[in-house]
PyMOL commands that place a pseudoatom at each C-alpha (Angstrom):
pseudoatom trace, name=CA, resn=MET, resi=1, chain=A, elem=C, hetatm=0, pos=[-93.601, 64.729, -103.164]
pseudoatom trace, name=CA, resn=PHE, resi=2, chain=A, elem=C, hetatm=0, pos=[-90.776, 62.952, -101.377]
pseudoatom trace, name=CA, resn=LEU, resi=3, chain=A, elem=C, hetatm=0, pos=[-93.166, 61.867, -98.589]
pseudoatom trace, name=CA, resn=LEU, resi=4, chain=A, elem=C, hetatm=0, pos=[-95.569, 60.337, -101.113]
pseudoatom trace, name=CA, resn=VAL, resi=5, chain=A, elem=C, hetatm=0, pos=[-92.796, 58.322, -102.708]
pseudoatom trace, name=CA, resn=VAL, resi=6, chain=A, elem=C, hetatm=0, pos=[-91.516, 57.119, -99.350]
pseudoatom trace, name=CA, resn=PHE, resi=7, chain=A, elem=C, hetatm=0, pos=[-94.803, 56.500, -97.527]
pseudoatom trace, name=CA, resn=GLY, resi=8, chain=A, elem=C, hetatm=0, pos=[-97.070, 55.675, -100.544]
pseudoatom trace, name=CA, resn=PRO, resi=9, chain=A, elem=C, hetatm=0, pos=[-96.433, 51.910, -100.605]
pseudoatom trace, name=CA, resn=LEU, resi=10, chain=A, elem=C, hetatm=0, pos=[-96.783, 51.733, -96.814]
pseudoatom trace, name=CA, resn=LEU, resi=11, chain=A, elem=C, hetatm=0, pos=[-100.110, 53.600, -96.894]
pseudoatom trace, name=CA, resn=ARG, resi=12, chain=A, elem=C, hetatm=0, pos=[-101.425, 51.343, -99.691]
pseudoatom trace, name=CA, resn=LEU, resi=13, chain=A, elem=C, hetatm=0, pos=[-100.459, 48.256, -97.678]
pseudoatom trace, name=CA, resn=LEU, resi=14, chain=A, elem=C, hetatm=0, pos=[-102.132, 49.678, -94.560]
pseudoatom trace, name=CA, resn=GLY, resi=15, chain=A, elem=C, hetatm=0, pos=[-105.285, 50.463, -96.591]
pseudoatom trace, name=CA, resn=PHE, resi=16, chain=A, elem=C, hetatm=0, pos=[-105.354, 46.916, -97.974]
pseudoatom trace, name=CA, resn=VAL, resi=17, chain=A, elem=C, hetatm=0, pos=[-104.998, 45.400, -94.489]
pseudoatom trace, name=CA, resn=LEU, resi=18, chain=A, elem=C, hetatm=0, pos=[-107.756, 47.650, -93.074]
pseudoatom trace, name=CA, resn=LYS, resi=19, chain=A, elem=C, hetatm=0, pos=[-110.051, 46.713, -95.962]
pseudoatom trace, name=CA, resn=ILE, resi=20, chain=A, elem=C, hetatm=0, pos=[-109.534, 42.995, -95.253]
pseudoatom trace, name=CA, resn=LEU, resi=21, chain=A, elem=C, hetatm=0, pos=[-110.068, 43.496, -91.512]
pseudoatom trace, name=CA, resn=TYR, resi=22, chain=A, elem=C, hetatm=0, pos=[-113.279, 45.457, -92.198]
pseudoatom trace, name=CA, resn=ARG, resi=23, chain=A, elem=C, hetatm=0, pos=[-114.640, 42.671, -94.395]
pseudoatom trace, name=CA, resn=ILE, resi=24, chain=A, elem=C, hetatm=0, pos=[-113.768, 39.976, -91.870]
pseudoatom trace, name=CA, resn=PHE, resi=25, chain=A, elem=C, hetatm=0, pos=[-114.871, 41.654, -88.636]
pseudoatom trace, name=CA, resn=VAL, resi=26, chain=A, elem=C, hetatm=0, pos=[-117.435, 44.348, -89.494]
pseudoatom trace, name=CA, resn=SER, resi=27, chain=A, elem=C, hetatm=0, pos=[-119.157, 44.173, -92.870]
pseudoatom trace, name=CA, resn=TRP, resi=28, chain=A, elem=C, hetatm=0, pos=[-120.869, 40.799, -92.332]
pseudoatom trace, name=CA, resn=TRP, resi=29, chain=A, elem=C, hetatm=0, pos=[-123.079, 42.300, -89.619]
pseudoatom trace, name=CA, resn=LEU, resi=30, chain=A, elem=C, hetatm=0, pos=[-122.897, 46.066, -90.200]
pseudoatom trace, name=CA, resn=ASN, resi=31, chain=A, elem=C, hetatm=0, pos=[-124.078, 46.129, -93.833]
pseudoatom trace, name=CA, resn=PRO, resi=32, chain=A, elem=C, hetatm=0, pos=[-127.199, 43.994, -93.181]
pseudoatom trace, name=CA, resn=ALA, resi=33, chain=A, elem=C, hetatm=0, pos=[-127.984, 46.107, -90.102]
pseudoatom trace, name=CA, resn=LEU, resi=34, chain=A, elem=C, hetatm=0, pos=[-127.706, 49.322, -92.132]
pseudoatom trace, name=CA, resn=ASP, resi=35, chain=A, elem=C, hetatm=0, pos=[-129.843, 47.822, -94.921]
pseudoatom trace, name=CA, resn=ARG, resi=36, chain=A, elem=C, hetatm=0, pos=[-132.513, 46.796, -92.393]
pseudoatom trace, name=CA, resn=TRP, resi=37, chain=A, elem=C, hetatm=0, pos=[-132.463, 50.274, -90.833]
pseudoatom trace, name=CA, resn=ALA, resi=38, chain=A, elem=C, hetatm=0, pos=[-132.853, 51.925, -94.271]
pseudoatom trace, name=CA, resn=ARG, resi=39, chain=A, elem=C, hetatm=0, pos=[-135.726, 49.582, -95.199]
pseudoatom trace, name=CA, resn=GLU, resi=40, chain=A, elem=C, hetatm=0, pos=[-137.531, 50.252, -91.911]
pseudoatom trace, name=CA, resn=SER, resi=41, chain=A, elem=C, hetatm=0, pos=[-137.079, 53.988, -92.385]
pseudoatom trace, name=CA, resn=PHE, resi=42, chain=A, elem=C, hetatm=0, pos=[-138.474, 53.771, -95.926]
pseudoatom trace, name=CA, resn=ALA, resi=43, chain=A, elem=C, hetatm=0, pos=[-141.434, 51.694, -94.687]
pseudoatom trace, name=CA, resn=LYS, resi=44, chain=A, elem=C, hetatm=0, pos=[-142.162, 54.298, -92.002]
pseudoatom trace, name=CA, resn=GLU, resi=45, chain=A, elem=C, hetatm=0, pos=[-142.106, 57.027, -94.650]
pseudoatom trace, name=CA, resn=ILE, resi=46, chain=A, elem=C, hetatm=0, pos=[-144.631, 55.074, -96.756]
pseudoatom trace, name=CA, resn=ARG, resi=47, chain=A, elem=C, hetatm=0, pos=[-146.865, 54.436, -93.718]
pseudoatom trace, name=CA, resn=LEU, resi=48, chain=A, elem=C, hetatm=0, pos=[-146.959, 58.172, -92.982]
pseudoatom trace, name=CA, resn=ALA, resi=49, chain=A, elem=C, hetatm=0, pos=[-147.746, 59.169, -96.576]
pseudoatom trace, name=CA, resn=PHE, resi=50, chain=A, elem=C, hetatm=0, pos=[-150.239, 56.378, -97.354]
pseudoatom trace, name=CA, resn=PRO, resi=51, chain=A, elem=C, hetatm=0, pos=[-152.042, 55.662, -94.062]
pseudoatom trace, name=CA, resn=PHE, resi=52, chain=A, elem=C, hetatm=0, pos=[-155.225, 54.662, -95.921]
pseudoatom trace, name=CA, resn=LEU, resi=53, chain=A, elem=C, hetatm=0, pos=[-153.428, 51.656, -97.440]
pseudoatom trace, name=CA, resn=PHE, resi=54, chain=A, elem=C, hetatm=0, pos=[-152.941, 50.243, -93.962]
pseudoatom trace, name=CA, resn=THR, resi=55, chain=A, elem=C, hetatm=0, pos=[-156.079, 51.348, -92.127]
pseudoatom trace, name=CA, resn=LYS, resi=56, chain=A, elem=C, hetatm=0, pos=[-158.732, 51.197, -94.829]
pseudoatom trace, name=CA, resn=TYR, resi=57, chain=A, elem=C, hetatm=0, pos=[-157.365, 48.526, -97.179]
pseudoatom trace, name=CA, resn=GLU, resi=58, chain=A, elem=C, hetatm=0, pos=[-155.466, 46.254, -94.743]
pseudoatom trace, name=CA, resn=GLY, resi=59, chain=A, elem=C, hetatm=0, pos=[-152.059, 46.811, -96.344]
pseudoatom trace, name=CA, resn=LYS, resi=60, chain=A, elem=C, hetatm=0, pos=[-149.105, 44.829, -95.068]
pseudoatom trace, name=CA, resn=LEU, resi=61, chain=A, elem=C, hetatm=0, pos=[-145.393, 44.951, -95.786]
pseudoatom trace, name=CA, resn=GLY, resi=62, chain=A, elem=C, hetatm=0, pos=[-144.232, 42.009, -97.820]
pseudoatom trace, name=CA, resn=PRO, resi=63, chain=A, elem=C, hetatm=0, pos=[-141.510, 40.766, -100.104]
pseudoatom trace, name=CA, resn=CYS, resi=64, chain=A, elem=C, hetatm=0, pos=[-141.314, 42.354, -103.528]
pseudoatom trace, name=CA, resn=PRO, resi=65, chain=A, elem=C, hetatm=0, pos=[-142.574, 39.953, -106.189]
pseudoatom trace, name=CA, resn=ARG, resi=66, chain=A, elem=C, hetatm=0, pos=[-139.913, 40.923, -108.765]
pseudoatom trace, name=CA, resn=PRO, resi=67, chain=A, elem=C, hetatm=0, pos=[-136.567, 41.028, -106.915]
pseudoatom trace, name=CA, resn=GLU, resi=68, chain=A, elem=C, hetatm=0, pos=[-134.684, 40.187, -110.119]
pseudoatom trace, name=CA, resn=THR, resi=69, chain=A, elem=C, hetatm=0, pos=[-135.663, 43.572, -111.600]
pseudoatom trace, name=CA, resn=GLN, resi=70, chain=A, elem=C, hetatm=0, pos=[-134.478, 45.625, -108.637]
pseudoatom trace, name=CA, resn=SER, resi=71, chain=A, elem=C, hetatm=0, pos=[-131.423, 47.826, -108.886]
pseudoatom trace, name=CA, resn=PRO, resi=72, chain=A, elem=C, hetatm=0, pos=[-129.049, 47.666, -105.891]
pseudoatom trace, name=CA, resn=GLU, resi=73, chain=A, elem=C, hetatm=0, pos=[-128.748, 51.468, -105.938]
pseudoatom trace, name=CA, resn=MET, resi=74, chain=A, elem=C, hetatm=0, pos=[-132.462, 51.971, -105.246]
pseudoatom trace, name=CA, resn=ASP, resi=75, chain=A, elem=C, hetatm=0, pos=[-134.706, 51.553, -102.216]
pseudoatom trace, name=CA, resn=TYR, resi=76, chain=A, elem=C, hetatm=0, pos=[-137.719, 49.248, -102.551]
pseudoatom trace, name=CA, resn=ILE, resi=77, chain=A, elem=C, hetatm=0, pos=[-140.677, 48.428, -100.358]
pseudoatom trace, name=CA, resn=CYS, resi=78, chain=A, elem=C, hetatm=0, pos=[-143.810, 46.438, -101.188]
pseudoatom trace, name=CA, resn=ILE, resi=79, chain=A, elem=C, hetatm=0, pos=[-147.238, 46.855, -99.656]
pseudoatom trace, name=CA, resn=ALA, resi=80, chain=A, elem=C, hetatm=0, pos=[-149.899, 44.246, -100.364]
pseudoatom trace, name=CA, resn=THR, resi=81, chain=A, elem=C, hetatm=0, pos=[-153.550, 45.060, -99.728]
pseudoatom trace, name=CA, resn=THR, resi=82, chain=A, elem=C, hetatm=0, pos=[-156.234, 42.392, -100.030]
pseudoatom trace, name=CA, resn=THR, resi=83, chain=A, elem=C, hetatm=0, pos=[-156.472, 42.958, -103.809]
pseudoatom trace, name=CA, resn=LEU, resi=84, chain=A, elem=C, hetatm=0, pos=[-153.431, 44.966, -104.992]
pseudoatom trace, name=CA, resn=VAL, resi=85, chain=A, elem=C, hetatm=0, pos=[-149.651, 44.913, -104.582]
pseudoatom trace, name=CA, resn=PHE, resi=86, chain=A, elem=C, hetatm=0, pos=[-147.789, 48.226, -104.618]
pseudoatom trace, name=CA, resn=GLU, resi=87, chain=A, elem=C, hetatm=0, pos=[-144.037, 48.390, -105.173]
pseudoatom trace, name=CA, resn=PHE, resi=88, chain=A, elem=C, hetatm=0, pos=[-142.555, 51.706, -104.046]
pseudoatom trace, name=CA, resn=SER, resi=89, chain=A, elem=C, hetatm=0, pos=[-139.079, 52.633, -105.219]
pseudoatom trace, name=CA, resn=ARG, resi=90, chain=A, elem=C, hetatm=0, pos=[-136.810, 55.635, -105.136]
pseudoatom trace, name=CA, resn=TRP, resi=91, chain=A, elem=C, hetatm=0, pos=[-133.258, 56.549, -105.903]
pseudoatom trace, name=CA, resn=HIS, resi=92, chain=A, elem=C, hetatm=0, pos=[-131.445, 58.871, -103.460]
pseudoatom trace, name=CA, resn=ASN, resi=93, chain=A, elem=C, hetatm=0, pos=[-134.686, 60.551, -102.323]
pseudoatom trace, name=CA, resn=GLU, resi=94, chain=A, elem=C, hetatm=0, pos=[-135.583, 61.387, -105.921]
pseudoatom trace, name=CA, resn=ASN, resi=95, chain=A, elem=C, hetatm=0, pos=[-137.008, 59.539, -108.918]
pseudoatom trace, name=CA, resn=TYR, resi=96, chain=A, elem=C, hetatm=0, pos=[-140.006, 58.185, -107.025]
pseudoatom trace, name=CA, resn=GLU, resi=97, chain=A, elem=C, hetatm=0, pos=[-141.992, 55.403, -108.668]
pseudoatom trace, name=CA, resn=ILE, resi=98, chain=A, elem=C, hetatm=0, pos=[-144.919, 53.187, -107.730]
pseudoatom trace, name=CA, resn=ARG, resi=99, chain=A, elem=C, hetatm=0, pos=[-145.844, 50.033, -109.601]
pseudoatom trace, name=CA, resn=VAL, resi=100, chain=A, elem=C, hetatm=0, pos=[-149.153, 48.262, -109.086]
pseudoatom trace, name=CA, resn=SER, resi=101, chain=A, elem=C, hetatm=0, pos=[-150.240, 44.705, -109.770]
pseudoatom trace, name=CA, resn=PRO, resi=102, chain=A, elem=C, hetatm=0, pos=[-153.112, 42.442, -108.771]
pseudoatom trace, name=CA, resn=VAL, resi=103, chain=A, elem=C, hetatm=0, pos=[-152.472, 39.965, -105.960]
pseudoatom trace, name=CA, resn=PHE, resi=104, chain=A, elem=C, hetatm=0, pos=[-153.225, 37.033, -108.269]
pseudoatom trace, name=CA, resn=GLU, resi=105, chain=A, elem=C, hetatm=0, pos=[-150.517, 38.220, -110.764]
pseudoatom trace, name=CA, resn=PRO, resi=106, chain=A, elem=C, hetatm=0, pos=[-147.979, 40.075, -108.571]
pseudoatom trace, name=CA, resn=LYS, resi=107, chain=A, elem=C, hetatm=0, pos=[-145.196, 39.940, -111.181]
pseudoatom trace, name=CA, resn=ASP, resi=108, chain=A, elem=C, hetatm=0, pos=[-147.392, 41.607, -113.816]
pseudoatom trace, name=CA, resn=SER, resi=109, chain=A, elem=C, hetatm=0, pos=[-146.972, 45.179, -112.578]
pseudoatom trace, name=CA, resn=TYR, resi=110, chain=A, elem=C, hetatm=0, pos=[-147.604, 48.567, -114.165]
pseudoatom trace, name=CA, resn=ASP, resi=111, chain=A, elem=C, hetatm=0, pos=[-146.672, 52.147, -113.456]
pseudoatom trace, name=CA, resn=LEU, resi=112, chain=A, elem=C, hetatm=0, pos=[-149.252, 53.650, -111.100]
pseudoatom trace, name=CA, resn=ILE, resi=113, chain=A, elem=C, hetatm=0, pos=[-149.703, 56.815, -113.179]
pseudoatom trace, name=CA, resn=ASP, resi=114, chain=A, elem=C, hetatm=0, pos=[-150.446, 54.731, -116.296]
pseudoatom trace, name=CA, resn=ALA, resi=115, chain=A, elem=C, hetatm=0, pos=[-152.892, 52.587, -114.329]
pseudoatom trace, name=CA, resn=LEU, resi=116, chain=A, elem=C, hetatm=0, pos=[-154.634, 55.656, -112.913]
pseudoatom trace, name=CA, resn=ASN, resi=117, chain=A, elem=C, hetatm=0, pos=[-154.936, 57.107, -116.420]
pseudoatom trace, name=CA, resn=VAL, resi=118, chain=A, elem=C, hetatm=0, pos=[-156.672, 53.913, -117.517]
pseudoatom trace, name=CA, resn=VAL, resi=119, chain=A, elem=C, hetatm=0, pos=[-159.235, 54.096, -114.693]
pseudoatom trace, name=CA, resn=GLU, resi=120, chain=A, elem=C, hetatm=0, pos=[-159.731, 57.883, -114.773]
pseudoatom trace, name=CA, resn=THR, resi=121, chain=A, elem=C, hetatm=0, pos=[-163.374, 58.569, -115.647]
pseudoatom trace, name=CA, resn=ALA, resi=122, chain=A, elem=C, hetatm=0, pos=[-163.193, 62.362, -115.847]
pseudoatom trace, name=CA, resn=GLY, resi=123, chain=A, elem=C, hetatm=0, pos=[-161.367, 62.219, -119.175]
pseudoatom trace, name=CA, resn=ARG, resi=124, chain=A, elem=C, hetatm=0, pos=[-158.446, 64.343, -117.947]
pseudoatom trace, name=CA, resn=PRO, resi=125, chain=A, elem=C, hetatm=0, pos=[-154.982, 62.835, -118.138]
pseudoatom trace, name=CA, resn=ILE, resi=126, chain=A, elem=C, hetatm=0, pos=[-153.282, 62.298, -114.812]
pseudoatom trace, name=CA, resn=LEU, resi=127, chain=A, elem=C, hetatm=0, pos=[-149.729, 63.568, -114.770]
pseudoatom trace, name=CA, resn=ALA, resi=128, chain=A, elem=C, hetatm=0, pos=[-146.991, 62.338, -112.482]
pseudoatom trace, name=CA, resn=PRO, resi=129, chain=A, elem=C, hetatm=0, pos=[-146.296, 64.734, -109.614]
pseudoatom trace, name=CA, resn=THR, resi=130, chain=A, elem=C, hetatm=0, pos=[-143.796, 67.418, -110.552]
pseudoatom trace, name=CA, resn=ILE, resi=131, chain=A, elem=C, hetatm=0, pos=[-142.302, 67.253, -107.070]
pseudoatom trace, name=CA, resn=ASP, resi=132, chain=A, elem=C, hetatm=0, pos=[-141.090, 63.829, -106.042]
pseudoatom trace, name=CA, resn=ASN, resi=133, chain=A, elem=C, hetatm=0, pos=[-142.699, 63.144, -102.707]
pseudoatom trace, name=CA, resn=TRP, resi=134, chain=A, elem=C, hetatm=0, pos=[-144.968, 60.402, -101.466]
pseudoatom trace, name=CA, resn=PRO, resi=135, chain=A, elem=C, hetatm=0, pos=[-147.866, 62.626, -100.294]
pseudoatom trace, name=CA, resn=SER, resi=136, chain=A, elem=C, hetatm=0, pos=[-148.299, 63.835, -103.893]
pseudoatom trace, name=CA, resn=PHE, resi=137, chain=A, elem=C, hetatm=0, pos=[-148.702, 60.256, -105.048]
pseudoatom trace, name=CA, resn=ALA, resi=138, chain=A, elem=C, hetatm=0, pos=[-151.051, 59.526, -102.130]
pseudoatom trace, name=CA, resn=ARG, resi=139, chain=A, elem=C, hetatm=0, pos=[-153.334, 62.405, -103.166]
pseudoatom trace, name=CA, resn=LEU, resi=140, chain=A, elem=C, hetatm=0, pos=[-153.557, 60.863, -106.628]
pseudoatom trace, name=CA, resn=LEU, resi=141, chain=A, elem=C, hetatm=0, pos=[-154.131, 57.306, -105.424]
pseudoatom trace, name=CA, resn=GLU, resi=142, chain=A, elem=C, hetatm=0, pos=[-156.552, 57.638, -102.519]
pseudoatom trace, name=CA, resn=PRO, resi=143, chain=A, elem=C, hetatm=0, pos=[-159.640, 58.900, -104.410]
pseudoatom trace, name=CA, resn=ARG, resi=144, chain=A, elem=C, hetatm=0, pos=[-159.002, 56.422, -107.256]
pseudoatom trace, name=CA, resn=PHE, resi=145, chain=A, elem=C, hetatm=0, pos=[-158.227, 53.319, -105.205]
pseudoatom trace, name=CA, resn=LEU, resi=146, chain=A, elem=C, hetatm=0, pos=[-161.622, 51.643, -105.659]
pseudoatom trace, name=CA, resn=PRO, resi=147, chain=A, elem=C, hetatm=0, pos=[-161.717, 52.085, -109.470]
pseudoatom trace, name=CA, resn=LEU, resi=148, chain=A, elem=C, hetatm=0, pos=[-158.122, 50.831, -109.595]
pseudoatom trace, name=CA, resn=GLU, resi=149, chain=A, elem=C, hetatm=0, pos=[-159.113, 47.829, -107.496]
pseudoatom trace, name=CA, resn=THR, resi=150, chain=A, elem=C, hetatm=0, pos=[-162.003, 47.107, -109.866]
pseudoatom trace, name=CA, resn=ALA, resi=151, chain=A, elem=C, hetatm=0, pos=[-159.791, 47.460, -112.953]
pseudoatom trace, name=CA, resn=PHE, resi=152, chain=A, elem=C, hetatm=0, pos=[-157.225, 45.043, -111.493]
pseudoatom trace, name=CA, resn=SER, resi=153, chain=A, elem=C, hetatm=0, pos=[-159.812, 42.459, -110.386]
pseudoatom trace, name=CA, resn=SER, resi=154, chain=A, elem=C, hetatm=0, pos=[-159.646, 39.013, -111.966]
pseudoatom trace, name=CA, resn=GLU, resi=155, chain=A, elem=C, hetatm=0, pos=[-162.758, 39.763, -114.057]
pseudoatom trace, name=CA, resn=ASN, resi=156, chain=A, elem=C, hetatm=0, pos=[-161.400, 43.023, -115.538]
pseudoatom trace, name=CA, resn=PHE, resi=157, chain=A, elem=C, hetatm=0, pos=[-157.637, 42.525, -115.575]
pseudoatom trace, name=CA, resn=ALA, resi=158, chain=A, elem=C, hetatm=0, pos=[-157.395, 41.251, -119.167]
pseudoatom trace, name=CA, resn=GLU, resi=159, chain=A, elem=C, hetatm=0, pos=[-159.196, 44.358, -120.433]
pseudoatom trace, name=CA, resn=THR, resi=160, chain=A, elem=C, hetatm=0, pos=[-157.084, 46.603, -118.193]
pseudoatom trace, name=CA, resn=LYS, resi=161, chain=A, elem=C, hetatm=0, pos=[-153.883, 45.030, -119.541]
pseudoatom trace, name=CA, resn=GLN, resi=162, chain=A, elem=C, hetatm=0, pos=[-155.078, 45.699, -123.075]
pseudoatom trace, name=CA, resn=ARG, resi=163, chain=A, elem=C, hetatm=0, pos=[-155.857, 49.332, -122.256]
pseudoatom trace, name=CA, resn=LEU, resi=164, chain=A, elem=C, hetatm=0, pos=[-152.449, 49.746, -120.577]
pseudoatom trace, name=CA, resn=ALA, resi=165, chain=A, elem=C, hetatm=0, pos=[-150.759, 48.318, -123.685]
pseudoatom trace, name=CA, resn=GLN, resi=166, chain=A, elem=C, hetatm=0, pos=[-152.673, 50.815, -125.838]
pseudoatom trace, name=CA, resn=LEU, resi=167, chain=A, elem=C, hetatm=0, pos=[-151.608, 53.626, -123.513]
pseudoatom trace, name=CA, resn=ARG, resi=168, chain=A, elem=C, hetatm=0, pos=[-147.955, 52.610, -123.882]
pseudoatom trace, name=CA, resn=LEU, resi=169, chain=A, elem=C, hetatm=0, pos=[-148.310, 52.694, -127.648]
pseudoatom trace, name=CA, resn=GLY, resi=170, chain=A, elem=C, hetatm=0, pos=[-149.579, 56.251, -127.418]
pseudoatom trace, name=CA, resn=LYS, resi=171, chain=A, elem=C, hetatm=0, pos=[-153.212, 55.468, -128.048]
pseudoatom trace, name=CA, resn=VAL, resi=172, chain=A, elem=C, hetatm=0, pos=[-155.772, 56.950, -125.713]
pseudoatom trace, name=CA, resn=PRO, resi=173, chain=A, elem=C, hetatm=0, pos=[-157.591, 54.192, -123.769]
pseudoatom trace, name=CA, resn=VAL, resi=174, chain=A, elem=C, hetatm=0, pos=[-161.320, 54.010, -124.304]
for i in range(1, 174): cmd.bond("trace and resi %d" % i, "trace and resi %d" % (i + 1))
show_as sticks, trace
zoom trace
């Protein structure tokens, strides 16, 4: 206890000085480098789980259309195909989410599971994967990509928005 009383103020001063030195000499380049590394790692993970977005549908990495809605604690990556924009997000390798929007209205995005339920023709509800991993989402998306693309086309988007609004209100889309 005596050592804490004697050396406490000195250790606090040393910690303060080290914090200032870190901010001046290290954080201005280290934090952006770590952020870039994390983003590239996340993009690689998405490329491995959703190869069809890149090979079959010409997907490309791009800026997220709604940066104002992003939480700093989460990872985000956006993939734009020729007709759709997908925003992938996760929090600490859990709580996976994908939002989808048409390229002509990229800020008007919807949860992928809701959108897939709107385009599902078999009449069975599509449930979110019980295990958060990207391959589970890819298995849901790949066979339904073309109907999703049609639903989010400029000709059908108004009707799709209406059906998504009904789904949110608990009504079954027709």
